[in-house]
mmCIF file as Biopython writes it, N, C-alpha, C and O atoms, coordinates in Angstrom:
data_model
#
loop_
_atom_site.group_PDB
_atom_site.id
_atom_site.type_symbol
_atom_site.label_atom_id
_atom_site.label_alt_id
_atom_site.label_comp_id
_atom_site.label_asym_id
_atom_site.label_entity_id
_atom_site.label_seq_id
_atom_site.pdbx_PDB_ins_code
_atom_site.Cartn_x
_atom_site.Cartn_y
_atom_site.Cartn_z
_atom_site.occupancy
_atom_site.B_iso_or_equiv
_atom_site.auth_seq_id
_atom_site.auth_asym_id
_atom_site.pdbx_PDB_model_num
ATOM 1   N N  . MET A ? 1  ? -72.306 -2.766 24.118 1.0 0.0 1  A 1 
ATOM 2   C CA . MET A ? 1  ? -72.031 -1.350 23.991 1.0 0.0 1  A 1 
ATOM 3   C C  . MET A ? 1  ? -71.292 -0.869 25.244 1.0 0.0 1  A 1 
ATOM 4   O O  . MET A ? 1  ? -71.655 -1.245 26.358 1.0 0.0 1  A 1 
ATOM 5   N N  . ALA A ? 2  ? -70.290 -0.064 25.071 1.0 0.0 2  A 1 
ATOM 6   C CA . ALA A ? 2  ? -69.425 0.401  26.154 1.0 0.0 2  A 1 
ATOM 7   C C  . ALA A ? 2  ? -70.048 1.548  26.936 1.0 0.0 2  A 1 
ATOM 8   O O  . ALA A ? 2  ? -70.973 2.211  26.469 1.0 0.0 2  A 1 
ATOM 9   N N  . TYR A ? 3  ? -69.518 1.768  28.144 1.0 0.0 3  A 1 
ATOM 10  C CA . TYR A ? 3  ? -69.899 2.927  28.936 1.0 0.0 3  A 1 
ATOM 11  C C  . TYR A ? 3  ? -69.463 4.182  28.190 1.0 0.0 3  A 1 
ATOM 12  O O  . TYR A ? 3  ? -68.576 4.127  27.339 1.0 0.0 3  A 1 
ATOM 13  N N  . LYS A ? 4  ? -70.095 5.325  28.515 1.0 0.0 4  A 1 
ATOM 14  C CA . LYS A ? 4  ? -69.751 6.594  27.871 1.0 0.0 4  A 1 
ATOM 15  C C  . LYS A ? 4  ? -69.516 7.655  28.935 1.0 0.0 4  A 1 
ATOM 16  O O  . LYS A ? 4  ? -70.144 7.642  29.994 1.0 0.0 4  A 1 
ATOM 17  N N  . ILE A ? 5  ? -68.603 8.571  28.641 1.0 0.0 5  A 1 
ATOM 18  C CA . ILE A ? 5  ? -68.337 9.693  29.526 1.0 0.0 5  A 1 
ATOM 19  C C  . ILE A ? 5  ? -69.026 10.914 28.929 1.0 0.0 5  A 1 
ATOM 20  O O  . ILE A ? 5  ? -68.752 11.307 27.795 1.0 0.0 5  A 1 
ATOM 21  N N  . GLU A ? 6  ? -69.921 11.503 29.709 1.0 0.0 6  A 1 
ATOM 22  C CA . GLU A ? 6  ? -70.717 12.638 29.252 1.0 0.0 6  A 1 
ATOM 23  C C  . GLU A ? 6  ? -70.014 13.970 29.520 1.0 0.0 6  A 1 
ATOM 24  O O  . GLU A ? 6  ? -68.908 14.000 30.061 1.0 0.0 6  A 1 
ATOM 25  N N  . GLY A ? 7  ? -70.654 15.051 29.142 1.0 0.0 7  A 1 
ATOM 26  C CA . GLY A ? 7  ? -70.102 16.390 29.241 1.0 0.0 7  A 1 
ATOM 27  C C  . GLY A ? 7  ? -69.783 16.877 30.639 1.0 0.0 7  A 1 
ATOM 28  O O  . GLY A ? 7  ? -69.037 17.844 30.794 1.0 0.0 7  A 1 
ATOM 29  N N  . GLU A ? 8  ? -70.333 16.231 31.668 1.0 0.0 8  A 1 
ATOM 30  C CA . GLU A ? 8  ? -70.079 16.652 33.033 1.0 0.0 8  A 1 
ATOM 31  C C  . GLU A ? 8  ? -68.658 16.322 33.497 1.0 0.0 8  A 1 
ATOM 32  O O  . GLU A ? 8  ? -68.260 16.740 34.584 1.0 0.0 8  A 1 
ATOM 33  N N  . CYS A ? 9  ? -67.900 15.593 32.711 1.0 0.0 9  A 1 
ATOM 34  C CA . CYS A ? 9  ? -66.544 15.165 33.066 1.0 0.0 9  A 1 
ATOM 35  C C  . CYS A ? 9  ? -65.691 16.369 33.457 1.0 0.0 9  A 1 
ATOM 36  O O  . CYS A ? 9  ? -65.648 17.371 32.744 1.0 0.0 9  A 1 
ATOM 37  N N  . ILE A ? 10 ? -65.009 16.255 34.604 1.0 0.0 10 A 1 
ATOM 38  C CA . ILE A ? 10 ? -64.141 17.338 35.077 1.0 0.0 10 A 1 
ATOM 39  C C  . ILE A ? 10 ? -62.656 17.001 34.871 1.0 0.0 10 A 1 
ATOM 40  O O  . ILE A ? 10 ? -61.782 17.694 35.391 1.0 0.0 10 A 1 
ATOM 41  N N  . SER A ? 11 ? -62.384 15.959 34.127 1.0 0.0 11 A 1 
ATOM 42  C CA . SER A ? 11 ? -61.015 15.544 33.781 1.0 0.0 11 A 1 
ATOM 43  C C  . SER A ? 11 ? -60.135 15.281 34.996 1.0 0.0 11 A 1 
ATOM 44  O O  . SER A ? 11 ? -58.961 15.651 35.013 1.0 0.0 11 A 1 
ATOM 45  N N  . CYS A ? 12 ? -60.707 14.642 36.012 1.0 0.0 12 A 1 
ATOM 46  C CA . CYS A ? 12 ? -59.931 14.362 37.224 1.0 0.0 12 A 1 
ATOM 47  C C  . CYS A ? 12 ? -59.073 13.108 37.086 1.0 0.0 12 A 1 
ATOM 48  O O  . CYS A ? 12 ? -58.082 12.958 37.801 1.0 0.0 12 A 1 
ATOM 49  N N  . GLY A ? 13 ? -59.442 12.203 36.172 1.0 0.0 13 A 1 
ATOM 50  C CA . GLY A ? 13 ? -58.660 10.995 35.942 1.0 0.0 13 A 1 
ATOM 51  C C  . GLY A ? 13 ? -58.977 9.828  36.845 1.0 0.0 13 A 1 
ATOM 52  O O  . GLY A ? 13 ? -58.355 8.773  36.726 1.0 0.0 13 A 1 
ATOM 53  N N  . THR A ? 14 ? -59.932 9.989  37.749 1.0 0.0 14 A 1 
ATOM 54  C CA . THR A ? 14 ? -60.297 8.900  38.657 1.0 0.0 14 A 1 
ATOM 55  C C  . THR A ? 14 ? -60.738 7.664  37.882 1.0 0.0 14 A 1 
ATOM 56  O O  . THR A ? 14 ? -60.376 6.544  38.240 1.0 0.0 14 A 1 
ATOM 57  N N  . CYS A ? 15 ? -61.499 7.857  36.846 1.0 0.0 15 A 1 
ATOM 58  C CA . CYS A ? 15 ? -62.019 6.731  36.065 1.0 0.0 15 A 1 
ATOM 59  C C  . CYS A ? 15 ? -60.889 5.927  35.423 1.0 0.0 15 A 1 
ATOM 60  O O  . CYS A ? 15 ? -60.913 4.696  35.431 1.0 0.0 15 A 1 
ATOM 61  N N  . ALA A ? 16 ? -59.914 6.621  34.873 1.0 0.0 16 A 1 
ATOM 62  C CA . ALA A ? 16 ? -58.799 5.948  34.210 1.0 0.0 16 A 1 
ATOM 63  C C  . ALA A ? 16 ? -58.021 5.084  35.189 1.0 0.0 16 A 1 
ATOM 64  O O  . ALA A ? 16 ? -57.554 4.002  34.834 1.0 0.0 16 A 1 
ATOM 65  N N  . GLY A ? 17 ? -57.883 5.551  36.401 1.0 0.0 17 A 1 
ATOM 66  C CA . GLY A ? 17 ? -57.152 4.808  37.417 1.0 0.0 17 A 1 
ATOM 67  C C  . GLY A ? 17 ? -57.876 3.584  37.926 1.0 0.0 17 A 1 
ATOM 68  O O  . GLY A ? 17 ? -57.254 2.684  38.489 1.0 0.0 17 A 1 
ATOM 69  N N  . THR A ? 18 ? -59.196 3.537  37.734 1.0 0.0 18 A 1 
ATOM 70  C CA . THR A ? 18 ? -59.970 2.395  38.219 1.0 0.0 18 A 1 
ATOM 71  C C  . THR A ? 18 ? -60.313 1.378  37.136 1.0 0.0 18 A 1 
ATOM 72  O O  . THR A ? 18 ? -60.822 0.301  37.448 1.0 0.0 18 A 1 
ATOM 73  N N  . CYS A ? 19 ? -60.050 1.692  35.892 1.0 0.0 19 A 1 
ATOM 74  C CA . CYS A ? 19 ? -60.385 0.778  34.790 1.0 0.0 19 A 1 
ATOM 75  C C  . CYS A ? 19 ? -59.407 -0.398 34.754 1.0 0.0 19 A 1 
ATOM 76  O O  . CYS A ? 19 ? -58.204 -0.201 34.581 1.0 0.0 19 A 1 
ATOM 77  N N  . PRO A ? 20 ? -59.921 -1.622 34.919 1.0 0.0 20 A 1 
ATOM 78  C CA . PRO A ? 20 ? -59.033 -2.786 34.960 1.0 0.0 20 A 1 
ATOM 79  C C  . PRO A ? 20 ? -58.423 -3.170 33.612 1.0 0.0 20 A 1 
ATOM 80  O O  . PRO A ? 20 ? -57.446 -3.918 33.568 1.0 0.0 20 A 1 
ATOM 81  N N  . VAL A ? 21 ? -58.990 -2.667 32.516 1.0 0.0 21 A 1 
ATOM 82  C CA . VAL A ? 21 ? -58.476 -3.018 31.192 1.0 0.0 21 A 1 
ATOM 83  C C  . VAL A ? 21 ? -57.864 -1.823 30.461 1.0 0.0 21 A 1 
ATOM 84  O O  . VAL A ? 21 ? -57.561 -1.901 29.270 1.0 0.0 21 A 1 
ATOM 85  N N  . GLU A ? 22 ? -57.686 -0.713 31.191 1.0 0.0 22 A 1 
ATOM 86  C CA . GLU A ? 22 ? -57.073 0.500  30.636 1.0 0.0 22 A 1 
ATOM 87  C C  . GLU A ? 22 ? -57.762 0.987  29.364 1.0 0.0 22 A 1 
ATOM 88  O O  . GLU A ? 22 ? -57.105 1.338  28.383 1.0 0.0 22 A 1 
ATOM 89  N N  . ALA A ? 23 ? -59.102 1.004  29.395 1.0 0.0 23 A 1 
ATOM 90  C CA . ALA A ? 23 ? -59.882 1.443  28.242 1.0 0.0 23 A 1 
ATOM 91  C C  . ALA A ? 23 ? -60.104 2.948  28.226 1.0 0.0 23 A 1 
ATOM 92  O O  . ALA A ? 23 ? -60.665 3.477  27.266 1.0 0.0 23 A 1 
ATOM 93  N N  . ILE A ? 24 ? -59.670 3.655  29.284 1.0 0.0 24 A 1 
ATOM 94  C CA . ILE A ? 24 ? -59.942 5.083  29.406 1.0 0.0 24 A 1 
ATOM 95  C C  . ILE A ? 24 ? -58.657 5.887  29.259 1.0 0.0 24 A 1 
ATOM 96  O O  . ILE A ? 24 ? -57.632 5.579  29.866 1.0 0.0 24 A 1 
ATOM 97  N N  . SER A ? 25 ? -58.744 6.933  28.429 1.0 0.0 25 A 1 
ATOM 98  C CA . SER A ? 25 ? -57.587 7.804  28.222 1.0 0.0 25 A 1 
ATOM 99  C C  . SER A ? 25 ? -58.053 9.248  28.138 1.0 0.0 25 A 1 
ATOM 100 O O  . SER A ? 25 ? -59.234 9.519  27.918 1.0 0.0 25 A 1 
ATOM 101 N N  . GLU A ? 26 ? -57.123 10.163 28.314 1.0 0.0 26 A 1 
ATOM 102 C CA . GLU A ? 26 ? -57.448 11.583 28.262 1.0 0.0 26 A 1 
ATOM 103 C C  . GLU A ? 26 ? -57.626 12.019 26.816 1.0 0.0 26 A 1 
ATOM 104 O O  . GLU A ? 26 ? -56.765 11.783 25.968 1.0 0.0 26 A 1 
ATOM 105 N N  . GLY A ? 27 ? -58.761 12.659 26.553 1.0 0.0 27 A 1 
ATOM 106 C CA . GLY A ? 27 ? -59.045 13.159 25.214 1.0 0.0 27 A 1 
ATOM 107 C C  . GLY A ? 27 ? -59.053 14.678 25.216 1.0 0.0 27 A 1 
ATOM 108 O O  . GLY A ? 27 ? -58.419 15.297 26.071 1.0 0.0 27 A 1 
ATOM 109 N N  . ASP A ? 28 ? -59.753 15.280 24.283 1.0 0.0 28 A 1 
ATOM 110 C CA . ASP A ? 28 ? -59.855 16.734 24.192 1.0 0.0 28 A 1 
ATOM 111 C C  . ASP A ? 28 ? -60.835 17.266 25.237 1.0 0.0 28 A 1 
ATOM 112 O O  . ASP A ? 28 ? -62.048 17.220 25.033 1.0 0.0 28 A 1 
ATOM 113 N N  . GLY A ? 29 ? -60.322 17.760 26.332 1.0 0.0 29 A 1 
ATOM 114 C CA . GLY A ? 29 ? -61.145 18.370 27.353 1.0 0.0 29 A 1 
ATOM 115 C C  . GLY A ? 29 ? -61.821 17.434 28.328 1.0 0.0 29 A 1 
ATOM 116 O O  . GLY A ? 29 ? -62.346 17.892 29.342 1.0 0.0 29 A 1 
ATOM 117 N N  . LYS A ? 30 ? -61.828 16.137 28.058 1.0 0.0 30 A 1 
ATOM 118 C CA . LYS A ? 30 ? -62.409 15.157 28.969 1.0 0.0 30 A 1 
ATOM 119 C C  . LYS A ? 30 ? -61.815 13.786 28.655 1.0 0.0 30 A 1 
ATOM 120 O O  . LYS A ? 30 ? -61.146 13.592 27.640 1.0 0.0 30 A 1 
ATOM 121 N N  . TYR A ? 31 ? -62.075 12.858 29.542 1.0 0.0 31 A 1 
ATOM 122 C CA . TYR A ? 31 ? -61.586 11.506 29.318 1.0 0.0 31 A 1 
ATOM 123 C C  . TYR A ? 31 ? -62.524 10.768 28.375 1.0 0.0 31 A 1 
ATOM 124 O O  . TYR A ? 31 ? -63.701 11.112 28.260 1.0 0.0 31 A 1 
ATOM 125 N N  . GLU A ? 32 ? -61.998 9.753  27.704 1.0 0.0 32 A 1 
ATOM 126 C CA . GLU A ? 32 ? -62.779 8.984  26.738 1.0 0.0 32 A 1 
ATOM 127 C C  . GLU A ? 32 ? -62.606 7.500  26.992 1.0 0.0 32 A 1 
ATOM 128 O O  . GLU A ? 32 ? -61.550 7.053  27.440 1.0 0.0 32 A 1 
ATOM 129 N N  . ILE A ? 33 ? -63.651 6.738  26.701 1.0 0.0 33 A 1 
ATOM 130 C CA . ILE A ? 33 ? -63.614 5.289  26.851 1.0 0.0 33 A 1 
ATOM 131 C C  . ILE A ? 33 ? -63.532 4.658  25.474 1.0 0.0 33 A 1 
ATOM 132 O O  . ILE A ? 33 ? -64.361 4.937  24.608 1.0 0.0 33 A 1 
ATOM 133 N N  . ASN A ? 34 ? -62.535 3.806  25.270 1.0 0.0 34 A 1 
ATOM 134 C CA . ASN A ? 34 ? -62.388 3.089  24.005 1.0 0.0 34 A 1 
ATOM 135 C C  . ASN A ? 34 ? -63.389 1.933  24.011 1.0 0.0 34 A 1 
ATOM 136 O O  . ASN A ? 34 ? -63.229 0.993  24.788 1.0 0.0 34 A 1 
ATOM 137 N N  . PRO A ? 35 ? -64.420 1.984  23.160 1.0 0.0 35 A 1 
ATOM 138 C CA . PRO A ? 35 ? -65.457 0.950  23.169 1.0 0.0 35 A 1 
ATOM 139 C C  . PRO A ? 35 ? -64.952 -0.434 22.756 1.0 0.0 35 A 1 
ATOM 140 O O  . PRO A ? 35 ? -65.573 -1.446 23.080 1.0 0.0 35 A 1 
ATOM 141 N N  . ASP A ? 36 ? -63.836 -0.474 22.049 1.0 0.0 36 A 1 
ATOM 142 C CA . ASP A ? 36 ? -63.290 -1.765 21.627 1.0 0.0 36 A 1 
ATOM 143 C C  . ASP A ? 36 ? -62.564 -2.476 22.761 1.0 0.0 36 A 1 
ATOM 144 O O  . ASP A ? 36 ? -62.320 -3.680 22.682 1.0 0.0 36 A 1 
ATOM 145 N N  . VAL A ? 37 ? -62.217 -1.746 23.811 1.0 0.0 37 A 1 
ATOM 146 C CA . VAL A ? 37 ? -61.481 -2.313 24.935 1.0 0.0 37 A 1 
ATOM 147 C C  . VAL A ? 37 ? -62.372 -2.477 26.169 1.0 0.0 37 A 1 
ATOM 148 O O  . VAL A ? 37 ? -62.153 -3.386 26.970 1.0 0.0 37 A 1 
ATOM 149 N N  . CYS A ? 38 ? -63.362 -1.615 26.328 1.0 0.0 38 A 1 
ATOM 150 C CA . CYS A ? 38 ? -64.252 -1.628 27.495 1.0 0.0 38 A 1 
ATOM 151 C C  . CYS A ? 38 ? -64.947 -2.981 27.648 1.0 0.0 38 A 1 
ATOM 152 O O  . CYS A ? 38 ? -65.486 -3.526 26.685 1.0 0.0 38 A 1 
ATOM 153 N N  . VAL A ? 39 ? -64.924 -3.518 28.881 1.0 0.0 39 A 1 
ATOM 154 C CA . VAL A ? 39 ? -65.573 -4.803 29.165 1.0 0.0 39 A 1 
ATOM 155 C C  . VAL A ? 39 ? -66.871 -4.612 29.957 1.0 0.0 39 A 1 
ATOM 156 O O  . VAL A ? 39 ? -67.443 -5.580 30.459 1.0 0.0 39 A 1 
ATOM 157 N N  . GLU A ? 40 ? -67.329 -3.363 30.067 1.0 0.0 40 A 1 
ATOM 158 C CA . GLU A ? 40 ? -68.597 -3.026 30.715 1.0 0.0 40 A 1 
ATOM 159 C C  . GLU A ? 40 ? -68.683 -3.500 32.161 1.0 0.0 40 A 1 
ATOM 160 O O  . GLU A ? 40 ? -69.732 -3.976 32.596 1.0 0.0 40 A 1 
ATOM 161 N N  . CYS A ? 41 ? -67.594 -3.375 32.904 1.0 0.0 41 A 1 
ATOM 162 C CA . CYS A ? 41 ? -67.583 -3.828 34.296 1.0 0.0 41 A 1 
ATOM 163 C C  . CYS A ? 41 ? -68.213 -2.812 35.245 1.0 0.0 41 A 1 
ATOM 164 O O  . CYS A ? 41 ? -68.683 -3.187 36.320 1.0 0.0 41 A 1 
ATOM 165 N N  . GLY A ? 42 ? -68.231 -1.524 34.866 1.0 0.0 42 A 1 
ATOM 166 C CA . GLY A ? 42 ? -68.836 -0.490 35.684 1.0 0.0 42 A 1 
ATOM 167 C C  . GLY A ? 42 ? -67.937 0.117  36.745 1.0 0.0 42 A 1 
ATOM 168 O O  . GLY A ? 42 ? -68.383 0.982  37.499 1.0 0.0 42 A 1 
ATOM 169 N N  . ALA A ? 43 ? -66.694 -0.307 36.826 1.0 0.0 43 A 1 
ATOM 170 C CA . ALA A ? 43 ? -65.776 0.226  37.838 1.0 0.0 43 A 1 
ATOM 171 C C  . ALA A ? 43 ? -65.613 1.735  37.691 1.0 0.0 43 A 1 
ATOM 172 O O  . ALA A ? 43 ? -65.563 2.452  38.690 1.0 0.0 43 A 1 
ATOM 173 N N  . CYS A ? 44 ? -65.533 2.207  36.490 1.0 0.0 44 A 1 
ATOM 174 C CA . CYS A ? 44 ? -65.347 3.643  36.246 1.0 0.0 44 A 1 
ATOM 175 C C  . CYS A ? 44 ? -66.559 4.440  36.715 1.0 0.0 44 A 1 
ATOM 176 O O  . CYS A ? 44 ? -66.411 5.468  37.377 1.0 0.0 44 A 1 
ATOM 177 N N  . ALA A ? 45 ? -67.746 3.972  36.377 1.0 0.0 45 A 1 
ATOM 178 C CA . ALA A ? 45 ? -68.975 4.686  36.737 1.0 0.0 45 A 1 
ATOM 179 C C  . ALA A ? 45 ? -69.149 4.771  38.246 1.0 0.0 45 A 1 
ATOM 180 O O  . ALA A ? 45 ? -69.603 5.790  38.768 1.0 0.0 45 A 1 
ATOM 181 N N  . GLY A ? 46 ? -68.794 3.721  38.934 1.0 0.0 46 A 1 
ATOM 182 C CA . GLY A ? 46 ? -68.932 3.695  40.383 1.0 0.0 46 A 1 
ATOM 183 C C  . GLY A ? 46 ? -67.968 4.614  41.105 1.0 0.0 46 A 1 
ATOM 184 O O  . GLY A ? 46 ? -68.187 4.940  42.272 1.0 0.0 46 A 1 
ATOM 185 N N  . ASN A ? 47 ? -66.910 5.037  40.440 1.0 0.0 47 A 1 
ATOM 186 C CA . ASN A ? 47 ? -65.897 5.882  41.068 1.0 0.0 47 A 1 
ATOM 187 C C  . ASN A ? 47 ? -65.881 7.315  40.571 1.0 0.0 47 A 1 
ATOM 188 O O  . ASN A ? 47 ? -65.118 8.130  41.089 1.0 0.0 47 A 1 
ATOM 189 N N  . CYS A ? 48 ? -66.695 7.647  39.587 1.0 0.0 48 A 1 
ATOM 190 C CA . CYS A ? 48 ? -66.721 9.014  39.052 1.0 0.0 48 A 1 
ATOM 191 C C  . CYS A ? 48 ? -67.356 9.955  40.080 1.0 0.0 48 A 1 
ATOM 192 O O  . CYS A ? 48 ? -68.506 9.757  40.471 1.0 0.0 48 A 1 
ATOM 193 N N  . PRO A ? 49 ? -66.610 10.981 40.522 1.0 0.0 49 A 1 
ATOM 194 C CA . PRO A ? 49 ? -67.140 11.870 41.558 1.0 0.0 49 A 1 
ATOM 195 C C  . PRO A ? 49 ? -68.288 12.782 41.103 1.0 0.0 49 A 1 
ATOM 196 O O  . PRO A ? 49 ? -68.996 13.339 41.942 1.0 0.0 49 A 1 
ATOM 197 N N  . VAL A ? 50 ? -68.478 12.941 39.809 1.0 0.0 50 A 1 
ATOM 198 C CA . VAL A ? 50 ? -69.547 13.808 39.317 1.0 0.0 50 A 1 
ATOM 199 C C  . VAL A ? 50 ? -70.624 13.045 38.534 1.0 0.0 50 A 1 
ATOM 200 O O  . VAL A ? 50 ? -71.536 13.663 37.984 1.0 0.0 50 A 1 
ATOM 201 N N  . GLY A ? 51 ? -70.532 11.735 38.479 1.0 0.0 51 A 1 
ATOM 202 C CA . GLY A ? 51 ? -71.542 10.932 37.787 1.0 0.0 51 A 1 
ATOM 203 C C  . GLY A ? 51 ? -71.575 11.148 36.292 1.0 0.0 51 A 1 
ATOM 204 O O  . GLY A ? 51 ? -72.641 11.086 35.680 1.0 0.0 51 A 1 
ATOM 205 N N  . ALA A ? 52 ? -70.421 11.402 35.692 1.0 0.0 52 A 1 
ATOM 206 C CA . ALA A ? 52 ? -70.371 11.700 34.259 1.0 0.0 52 A 1 
ATOM 207 C C  . ALA A ? 52 ? -70.363 10.458 33.378 1.0 0.0 52 A 1 
ATOM 208 O O  . ALA A ? 52 ? -70.461 10.573 32.157 1.0 0.0 52 A 1 
ATOM 209 N N  . ILE A ? 53 ? -70.248 9.269  33.975 1.0 0.0 53 A 1 
ATOM 210 C CA . ILE A ? 53 ? -70.151 8.046  33.186 1.0 0.0 53 A 1 
ATOM 211 C C  . ILE A ? 53 ? -71.493 7.316  33.221 1.0 0.0 53 A 1 
ATOM 212 O O  . ILE A ? 53 ? -72.035 7.024  34.288 1.0 0.0 53 A 1 
ATOM 213 N N  . VAL A ? 54 ? -72.016 7.027  32.021 1.0 0.0 54 A 1 
ATOM 214 C CA . VAL A ? 54 ? -73.320 6.392  31.923 1.0 0.0 54 A 1 
ATOM 215 C C  . VAL A ? 54 ? -73.204 4.988  31.355 1.0 0.0 54 A 1 
ATOM 216 O O  . VAL A ? 54 ? -72.342 4.691  30.529 1.0 0.0 54 A 1 
ATOM 217 N N  . ALA A ? 55 ? -74.105 4.137  31.827 1.0 0.0 55 A 1 
ATOM 218 C CA . ALA A ? 55 ? -74.131 2.738  31.393 1.0 0.0 55 A 1 
ATOM 219 C C  . ALA A ? 55 ? -74.621 2.629  29.961 1.0 0.0 55 A 1 
ATOM 220 O O  . ALA A ? 55 ? -75.339 3.497  29.465 1.0 0.0 55 A 1 
ATOM 221 N N  . PRO A ? 56 ? -74.226 1.557  29.311 1.0 0.0 56 A 1 
ATOM 222 C CA . PRO A ? 56 ? -74.666 1.337  27.926 1.0 0.0 56 A 1 
ATOM 223 C C  . PRO A ? 56 ? -76.174 1.091  27.855 1.0 0.0 56 A 1 
ATOM 224 O O  . PRO A ? 56 ? -76.716 0.887  26.769 1.0 0.0 56 A 1 
#
């Protein structure tokens, strides 16, 4: 199961820039993680300034 971006997302884009497989893209009002591409490495969660990304 892939990481998820919760409602606290401030749409800063930091997570997208740190994802090694480009699984994160800008969605409606916040960024989204494509579960089919996510490799569960945790790079995005470790770099989110507001802690909006949660582990599977």
